[in-house]
C-alpha positions as CSV (number, residue, x, y, z in Angstrom):
1,M,-70.8,62.2,-68.3
2,K,-69.9,63.3,-64.8
3,N,-72.4,66.2,-65.1
4,L,-75.3,64.1,-66.3
5,K,-78.2,62.9,-64.1
6,I,-81.4,61.2,-65.3
7,F,-84.6,61.0,-63.3
8,D,-87.9,59.2,-63.9
9,L,-90.9,61.2,-62.7
10,G,-93.3,58.3,-62.9
11,S,-95.3,58.5,-66.1
12,N,-93.4,55.9,-68.0
13,K,-91.0,53.9,-65.8
14,S,-90.2,51.2,-68.4
15,L,-89.2,53.7,-71.0
16,A,-87.2,55.8,-68.5
17,S,-85.3,52.7,-67.4
18,E,-84.5,51.8,-71.0
19,I,-83.3,55.3,-71.8
20,A,-81.1,55.3,-68.7
21,K,-79.7,51.9,-69.9
22,H,-78.8,53.2,-73.3
23,V,-77.2,56.4,-71.7
24,G,-75.2,54.1,-69.4
25,R,-76.4,55.7,-66.2
26,E,-78.6,54.7,-63.3
27,L,-81.8,56.5,-62.7
28,G,-81.4,59.1,-60.0
29,N,-83.1,59.1,-56.6
30,V,-86.2,61.2,-56.5
31,T,-89.5,61.1,-54.5
32,V,-92.6,61.8,-56.4
33,K,-95.8,61.5,-54.4
34,E,-99.3,62.9,-53.9
35,F,-100.7,64.3,-50.6
36,M,-104.1,63.2,-49.3
37,D,-105.7,66.3,-50.8
38,G,-104.2,65.6,-54.2
39,E,-101.3,68.0,-54.2
40,K,-98.2,66.8,-55.9
41,Y,-94.8,66.7,-54.2
42,V,-91.3,66.2,-55.6
43,Q,-87.9,66.0,-53.8
44,F,-84.5,65.1,-55.2
45,H,-82.1,63.1,-53.0
46,E,-78.9,63.8,-54.9
47,N,-76.7,66.9,-55.4
48,L,-77.7,68.6,-58.6
49,R,-75.5,71.7,-58.4
50,G,-73.9,72.3,-61.8
51,K,-75.4,69.1,-63.3
52,R,-77.4,68.6,-66.5
53,V,-80.6,67.2,-65.0
54,F,-82.7,65.2,-67.5
55,L,-86.3,64.8,-66.2
56,I,-88.3,62.1,-68.1
57,E,-92.0,62.7,-68.1
58,S,-94.7,62.1,-70.8
59,T,-97.6,64.4,-70.1
60,N,-100.5,62.0,-70.3
61,Q,-102.9,62.1,-68.6
62,P,-101.9,65.7,-69.3
63,D,-102.8,67.5,-66.1
64,G,-101.2,65.5,-63.3
65,N,-98.0,64.6,-65.1
66,I,-97.5,68.2,-66.4
67,L,-97.8,69.5,-62.8
68,T,-95.3,66.9,-61.6
69,L,-92.9,67.9,-64.4
70,L,-93.2,71.6,-63.5
71,L,-92.6,70.9,-59.8
72,A,-89.5,68.8,-60.7
73,L,-88.2,71.6,-63.0
74,D,-88.6,74.1,-60.2
75,A,-86.9,71.9,-57.6
76,A,-84.0,71.1,-59.9
77,K,-83.5,74.8,-60.8
78,R,-83.5,75.8,-57.1
79,A,-81.0,73.1,-56.3
80,G,-78.5,74.7,-58.8
81,G,-79.1,72.2,-61.6
82,N,-79.6,72.8,-65.3
83,P,-82.9,70.9,-65.9
84,I,-83.9,69.6,-69.3
85,A,-87.4,68.3,-69.7
86,V,-87.5,65.0,-71.6
87,I,-91.2,64.8,-72.8
88,P,-91.7,61.7,-75.1
89,Y,-95.3,62.7,-75.6
90,F,-96.1,66.5,-75.4
91,G,-99.6,66.9,-74.0
92,Y,-101.9,69.6,-75.3
93,G,-100.0,69.6,-78.6
94,R,-103.2,69.4,-80.6
95,Q,-104.3,72.8,-79.3
96,E,-101.5,74.8,-81.0
97,R,-103.8,77.5,-82.5
98,K,-107.2,79.1,-82.3
99,S,-109.7,77.3,-84.6
100,A,-112.8,78.9,-83.0
101,P,-113.6,82.1,-81.1
102,R,-112.7,82.3,-77.4
103,E,-110.4,79.3,-77.3
104,P,-107.0,79.1,-75.6
105,I,-103.8,78.3,-77.4
106,S,-103.0,75.6,-74.9
107,A,-99.8,74.4,-76.3
108,R,-98.3,77.9,-76.0
109,L,-99.4,78.0,-72.4
110,M,-97.7,74.7,-71.7
111,A,-94.5,76.0,-73.3
112,D,-94.6,79.1,-71.1
113,L,-95.2,77.1,-68.0
114,I,-92.3,74.7,-68.7
115,E,-89.9,77.7,-69.3
116,V,-91.1,79.6,-66.2
117,A,-90.6,76.4,-64.1
118,G,-86.9,76.4,-65.1
119,A,-86.4,74.2,-68.2
120,R,-83.1,75.0,-69.9
121,G,-84.0,72.7,-72.7
122,V,-86.7,70.4,-73.9
123,L,-86.3,67.1,-75.7
124,T,-89.5,65.7,-77.2
125,M,-90.8,63.5,-80.1
126,D,-93.2,64.0,-83.0
127,L,-95.0,67.2,-82.0
128,H,-98.5,67.3,-83.4
129,A,-97.6,70.7,-84.9
130,N,-94.1,72.0,-85.6
131,A,-95.3,75.5,-84.7
132,I,-94.9,74.5,-81.1
133,E,-91.2,74.7,-81.6
134,G,-91.6,78.5,-81.9
135,F,-93.5,78.7,-78.6
136,F,-90.2,78.3,-76.6
137,K,-88.4,81.6,-76.2
138,D,-85.4,80.7,-74.0
139,A,-85.3,76.9,-73.6
140,K,-83.7,75.0,-76.5
141,L,-86.2,72.6,-78.0
142,D,-85.0,69.4,-79.8
143,Q,-87.6,67.4,-81.5
144,L,-87.0,63.8,-82.4
145,Y,-88.9,61.7,-84.9
146,A,-90.0,58.1,-84.5
147,R,-89.6,57.7,-88.3
148,P,-86.1,56.2,-88.3
149,V,-87.1,53.6,-85.7
150,F,-90.2,52.6,-87.7
151,L,-88.2,52.6,-91.0
152,D,-85.5,50.4,-89.6
153,Y,-88.2,47.9,-88.8
154,F,-90.2,48.3,-92.1
155,A,-87.1,48.0,-94.3
156,K,-86.5,44.5,-92.8
157,I,-90.0,43.0,-92.7
158,F,-91.4,44.6,-95.9
159,E,-88.3,44.4,-98.1
160,E,-89.9,42.1,-100.6
161,L,-93.0,44.3,-100.9
162,I,-90.9,47.4,-101.4
163,N,-88.7,45.8,-104.1
164,D,-91.8,44.5,-105.9
165,D,-93.4,48.1,-105.9
166,Q,-96.3,46.9,-103.7
167,F,-95.6,49.1,-100.7
168,V,-97.3,52.5,-100.4
169,I,-97.0,55.2,-97.7
170,G,-100.3,56.9,-96.8
171,S,-101.5,59.9,-94.9
172,P,-105.0,59.7,-93.3
173,D,-105.1,63.5,-93.4
174,A,-104.7,66.0,-96.3
175,S,-104.2,69.1,-94.1
176,G,-101.5,70.2,-91.9
177,A,-98.5,68.0,-91.2
178,G,-100.1,64.8,-92.5
179,P,-98.8,64.7,-96.1
180,G,-95.5,66.2,-95.0
181,R,-95.0,63.4,-92.5
182,A,-95.9,60.8,-95.2
183,R,-93.6,62.4,-97.7
184,A,-90.7,62.2,-95.2
185,Y,-91.4,58.5,-94.6
186,A,-91.4,57.9,-98.3
187,K,-88.3,59.9,-99.0
188,H,-86.2,58.3,-96.3
189,L,-87.4,54.8,-97.1
190,S,-86.6,55.4,-100.8
191,A,-83.0,56.4,-99.8
192,R,-82.6,53.1,-97.9
193,F,-83.5,51.2,-101.2
194,G,-81.2,53.0,-103.6
195,G,-83.7,55.7,-104.6
196,K,-86.6,53.4,-105.4
197,N,-89.8,55.3,-105.9
198,I,-92.1,54.9,-102.8
199,P,-95.6,56.0,-103.9
200,L,-97.9,58.1,-101.7
201,V,-101.6,58.1,-101.1
202,V,-103.4,60.9,-99.2
203,L,-106.9,60.9,-97.8
204,D,-108.9,64.0,-97.2
205,K,-110.9,64.1,-94.0
206,R,-113.2,66.8,-92.7
207,R,-113.6,67.2,-88.9
208,A,-117.1,68.2,-87.8
209,E,-116.1,68.2,-84.1
210,H,-113.4,67.1,-81.7
211,N,-112.6,63.3,-82.2
212,K,-115.0,63.0,-85.1
213,S,-114.2,63.1,-88.8
214,E,-115.2,61.7,-92.1
215,I,-113.2,61.0,-95.3
216,N,-114.2,62.7,-98.6
217,Y,-111.7,61.5,-101.2
218,V,-108.5,59.5,-101.9
219,L,-105.6,60.9,-103.9
220,G,-103.3,58.2,-105.3
221,D,-103.2,54.6,-106.7
222,V,-104.1,52.0,-104.1
223,E,-105.3,49.1,-106.3
224,N,-103.7,45.8,-105.1
225,K,-101.2,47.8,-102.9
226,V,-100.1,47.3,-99.3
227,I,-100.7,50.7,-97.6
228,M,-98.9,51.9,-94.5
229,L,-100.7,54.8,-93.0
230,V,-98.5,57.0,-90.8
231,D,-99.7,59.4,-88.2
232,D,-98.4,61.0,-85.0
233,I,-101.3,60.2,-82.6
234,F,-103.6,57.3,-82.2
235,D,-106.5,58.5,-80.0
236,T,-110.0,57.3,-80.6
237,C,-108.7,55.8,-83.9
238,G,-111.8,56.7,-85.8
239,T,-109.9,58.4,-88.6
240,I,-107.3,55.6,-89.1
241,I,-110.0,52.9,-89.0
242,G,-112.2,54.8,-91.5
243,A,-109.2,55.4,-93.7
244,A,-108.4,51.7,-93.8
245,Q,-112.0,50.8,-94.7
246,T,-112.0,53.4,-97.5
247,L,-108.7,52.1,-98.9
248,M,-109.9,48.5,-98.9
249,N,-113.1,49.7,-100.6
250,R,-110.9,51.3,-103.3
251,G,-109.1,48.0,-103.9
252,A,-106.1,48.0,-101.6
253,K,-104.7,44.6,-100.9
254,E,-103.9,45.3,-97.2
255,V,-103.8,48.3,-94.9
256,M,-101.5,48.8,-91.9
257,A,-100.8,51.9,-89.7
258,A,-97.9,53.3,-87.7
259,G,-98.3,56.0,-85.1
260,T,-95.9,57.5,-82.6
261,H,-98.1,58.2,-79.6
262,G,-100.7,55.6,-78.6
263,I,-103.3,57.3,-76.4
264,F,-106.1,54.8,-77.3
265,T,-109.2,56.2,-75.7
266,Q,-112.9,55.2,-76.0
267,G,-112.2,51.5,-76.6
268,A,-109.9,52.2,-79.5
269,L,-107.9,49.0,-79.1
270,A,-110.9,46.8,-79.4
271,K,-112.1,48.8,-82.4
272,L,-108.7,48.4,-84.0
273,H,-108.7,44.6,-83.6
274,S,-112.1,44.4,-85.3
275,S,-111.2,46.9,-88.1
276,M,-109.8,46.2,-91.6
277,L,-106.3,47.1,-90.4
278,T,-104.0,44.1,-90.4
279,K,-101.3,45.6,-88.2
280,I,-100.9,48.6,-86.0
281,F,-97.4,49.8,-85.1
282,V,-96.9,52.2,-82.1
283,T,-94.0,53.4,-80.0
284,N,-93.7,53.4,-76.2
285,T,-93.8,57.2,-75.6
286,I,-96.9,56.6,-73.6
287,Y,-97.1,53.8,-71.0
288,N,-100.0,51.6,-71.5
289,P,-99.9,48.1,-70.0
290,Q,-102.7,46.8,-72.2
291,V,-100.7,47.8,-75.3
292,I,-97.6,46.1,-73.9
293,E,-99.5,42.9,-73.2
294,L,-101.1,42.9,-76.7
295,S,-97.8,43.5,-78.4
296,N,-96.4,40.4,-76.7
297,Q,-99.2,38.2,-78.0
298,P,-98.3,36.3,-81.3
299,N,-101.7,36.9,-83.0
300,S,-102.2,40.5,-81.9
301,K,-102.6,43.3,-84.5
302,I,-100.7,45.6,-82.1
303,K,-96.9,45.8,-82.3
304,M,-95.0,48.2,-80.0
305,I,-91.6,49.4,-81.1
306,S,-89.3,51.1,-78.5
307,V,-87.8,54.6,-78.9
308,G,-85.7,54.2,-75.8
309,E,-82.4,53.8,-77.6
310,L,-83.1,56.9,-79.8
311,F,-83.8,59.0,-76.7
312,G,-80.7,57.7,-75.0
313,K,-78.6,58.7,-78.0
314,A,-80.2,62.1,-78.0
315,I,-79.6,62.7,-74.3
316,L,-75.9,62.0,-74.8
317,K,-75.7,64.4,-77.7
318,V,-77.5,67.1,-75.8
319,N,-75.2,66.6,-72.9
320,N,-72.2,66.9,-75.1
321,D,-73.6,70.0,-76.8
322,E,-73.9,68.2,-80.1
323,S,-76.5,68.3,-82.8
324,V,-79.3,65.7,-82.7
325,S,-80.3,66.2,-86.3
326,G,-78.1,63.2,-87.4
327,L,-80.5,60.9,-85.5
328,F,-83.4,61.5,-87.9
329,D,-81.6,62.3,-91.2
330,S,-81.8,58.6,-92.1
């Protein structure tokens, strides 16, 4: 613990404070500011030589916060520290491949920049595509999952539905990681209930352009079931809202959704409240005061669940050169 220092770079002060609390350390003293012309500036006010330096910074809005993280990594490296980037939400993660001619592979570029800036390690949560793990050549990347935090909560409040075979895990997307994510939720939830079968439902969506998609078919039994759709990112929320409407049209009793990263653009929160979804669970990887306020209102559809303790445990394991896999094998 003597060689551990934690710094908040400003993107999510409440989560950073919670992480530090669970680690048992005070947040370090650092200045992060912007000059009049918009240039970023970072200066540490503590000795970092020989220390493991954990820098907490989600990268939304991506450009400004990513630059702050890069500058902090460079400063920590030049001060003799061993910087580790703690990135609760990894920006540009949805651009992990070329899907059309003359496009960049932006996630790969972000990984290269983070390594060149000096990161010895990266700790993140629920990457949009696991391929991003392979983009880091030298820095050790540890990916956490919000799944155990959500399932701890679901196992308590939906115990009766699960035992009565009324609870179904759903994926709003039939391609990529969607069904795999849903299967993992069902598998681990099943283990918590003595091997009880947790059914799956998968929806096939076709994306015509960025942030716009439509659902073609539903695979699985939804009649009179309570469906929990799981996803990694809530952005415009058009997909999840459309999925809920489709499932209700197919006879579902109730539809809820759980997503790790709440971006919520284009009036998404208002759309969610007027949708068929009865509850939307999201973590605090991204700071959004409106989400926090809504979560604290008794009749709100939005419920925020913190991942601060999970990140705190992971930082301690990384600092002790221990495996973090035990944190999400449940």
